[in-house]
N, C-alpha and C positions, 0 to 999 in steps of 0.2 A: 528058683526065684520067680515070684509072681510078676505079672505085667505092671501092677501098681507100684511094686518095689523098684522095678527097672525104670519106670517113668520118674519116680522120685529121685533116683540117683542121677539120671540124666539132667533133671531140672536143677538139682543142687550143683552139679558140675558146671552147668551152664552159667549159674549165678557166679561161681568162682571165676570163670573165664571172663565174664563181663566186668568183674572188679578189676581185672588186670588189663583188659583190652577195650577201654573206652576211647573216645575220640581224643581225650587228653592223656598224654603219657602218664604212666603210673607214678613216677617220681614227681612230675610237675603237679599232678593232682594232689599228692600228699603235701607238697609245699603250699599249694593254694588252700587246702583244708586247714593246715597249721596256721597260716596267716589269717584266715577268716576267724578262727577261734581266738587267736591273740587279739584281734581287733574287737571282737565281741566282748572279751573279758575286760579290755580297757574301757569300753563303753559302759559295761556293768559297774566298773569301779567308779567312774566319774558320775554315773547315776546314783551310786551309793552316797556320794558327797551331797548331791542335791536332796536326796531323800532324807538323809540324816539332819540336814540343816533346815529344810523346809517341809519335812514330812508331817509336822504337827502345825496346823494353821493357827492354833492358839498359843504356840510356843511354850507348852507346859514343861518340856525338858529344860528350857532356859530358866523358867521360874524355879524349878527344883534346884538347879545349879546355883542360882542366886541365893537361895535359902541356905544351901549347903556351905557356900563360901562367904556367907554373911555380907553380901554385896550392899544391901540396904544400909547397914551400919557404916561400911567404908565410904559410902557416898552421901550419907545423911539424907536419904530419900525414902519415900514410900514405895512399896512394891508396885503399886499401880502405875506410878510415874516411871519406874524403871522399865516396866513392861511396855509402856507407851514409847519410850525411847528405843527399846529393842525392836518393836514392830516397825518403827520408822526406819531404823538402821537396816533392817532386813529388806524392806521395800527398796531402799537405795541400792543395796548390794545386787539385787536382781534386776535393777533398771526401771523400777516403777516410780522412783523419785529422782530428780535431777540434782538436787543440792542436799548435802548432808548438814542439815541445820534444824534444830528443834529446841525451843525455849521451854525450860522446865524448872522446877524447884530442886536444886542440888547444892549440897554443901552450905546450907543455910541461907541461900539467896536465889532469886529467880534470874536465870541466865541461859545462854546457849550451852547445851551439854557438850558439844563438840568444839574443839579449837582448830586452828589452821593445820597443825600437824596431823590431827585426826583426819581431816578432810583430804589431805594429800595422800596419806597412807591408804585410806579406804578407797580412794580413786584407783590406786594400784591394785588393791584387793579385788575391787569390782571388775577391773579389766582381766585379771587373772581368772576369776570365777566364771565370768561370761565367756571368756576364751576357752575355758575348760569345757563348758557346755557345747560350744561350737565343735570342738574336737570330738566330743562324745557323739554328736550327730553325724559327723563325717565318718567316724570309726564304725558306727552302727550301719550306716548306708553302704560303706565299702564292704563290710562283712556280708551283708545281704547280697550285694552284687557278686561277690566271689562265690557264695554258695549257689546262686543262680547260674553262674558260669560253670560250676561243677555239674549241675543238673543238665544244662544245655549241652555240655561236652560229654555227656553220657558216662561220667565217672560215678562210681558207687558212693555217693555222698553219705548215704545212710550208714555205711561202714567206716568211711574215712573221718567224718566229722566227730563222732563220739570218741574215736581213738585219739584224734588230735586234741580234743578237749581234755581228755583224761591226762594226757601228757603235759599239757599246758598248766592244768590245775596242780599237778604234782610239783612241777618246777616252781609255780607261784607259791604253793604252800610252804616250801622250804624258804623262799625269800621272805614271806610274811613272818614266818617263825623267827628268822634271824632278826628282822626289823623289830618285831615285838620284844624280843629279848633286849636289844639295844635300847629301845625306848623305855623299857621298864627299869633298866639299870641307870640311865641318865637321860631323862626326857628333856631337860633343860638344854643339853648340848644338841640333841636332835632338833629341837625347836629352833635353836640358833642357826644350825646348818641349813634347815629348810628355808629360812628367811634369807640367808646369804645366797642360796641358789636361785630363788625365785624373785628376789627383789634387788634392784641395782642401787639402792640407797639405804640409809640408816634411819629412815622415818619410822620404822617399826620398833625402834628402841625408845620406849616411853619412860617418863618419870612419874611414878605413882603420886607424887606430891603435887603435880601440876596437871596431869592428864586423867580425866574422869573415865575415859574409855577403858584404860588398862585396869582400873579398879573394878569396873563392871565385868570385865573379861579376864580374870586372873589365869595364870598358867594352868592351874588345875582344871579349869573349864575346858581348855583346849585338849588336855589329855583325855578327859571324859568324852569329848566329842570325837576324838580319834578312835576310842574304843567303840563308840556307837557306830561310826562309819564302818569299822572293821567287822562288827557283828552283822550289820546289814549286808555287807559284801559277802561275808562268809555264808550267810543263809541263802543268798541267791545262787552262789556257786554250788552249794550242796543240793539245793532244789533242782537245778539244771542237771547236775550229775545224777541225782536220783531218777529224774525223768529219762535220762540216757540209759541208765542201767535197766530200768523197766522195759524200755523199748528193745534193748538188745536181748533181754531174756525172752520177751514175747516173740521176737524174730527167730531165735534159736528153736523155740518150741514149735513154731510154724514150720520151720525147715525139717524138724524131726518127724513131722507128720507124713512127710513124703518118703521117708525111709522105711 
């Protein structure tokens, strides 16, 4: 055996020992890695909601949905006016407007598009949405701190994090598949359960004959938005998984050079 081969074996063995003998115990390091990846995935999911809802500054997705579900006919409005209402509503949702009120031509007369029930329900929706963004920021910050803790604690985070991420994604994939099947079978029931979980009142139960907002945002719109969110989330998961795979392949090739 050549000196170079002996040196490579010693180095590889040393890396294996370091993985097991960091300042942080191996089991604790694995738990921290799993928790950091879980928090990161939650942050990615909540970011997917924001990206799907606000990813297009001109709201072209909304305009296509309105055309698909004949919203202008249901409201007796011009598309330009519907988009103006949409832009104002989205500004309110993210906190750029304080009051949900806009006067427009709807249903054959000029009036406020939103009624009192709309305002009360959308106030709940805004609190939920902005609260979700705060949770996203906390999860992302906590994940970064945990990863830094692994590095400072001399744990082999390069080995632990991809492993924890793959496991989390596999579990999540099964959960998403099950949820997708259930939503496809009966989205109306899932939609109702979602509102019963996240809202403490029945303000979300609108009457299409009286409430313009439910005519503008029919159930089909929410199903399509859910698909859009799922696709964005899935693409980000796959992209990060691909990057992790490439990193592990390159690392293995580098280690083989010493053997």
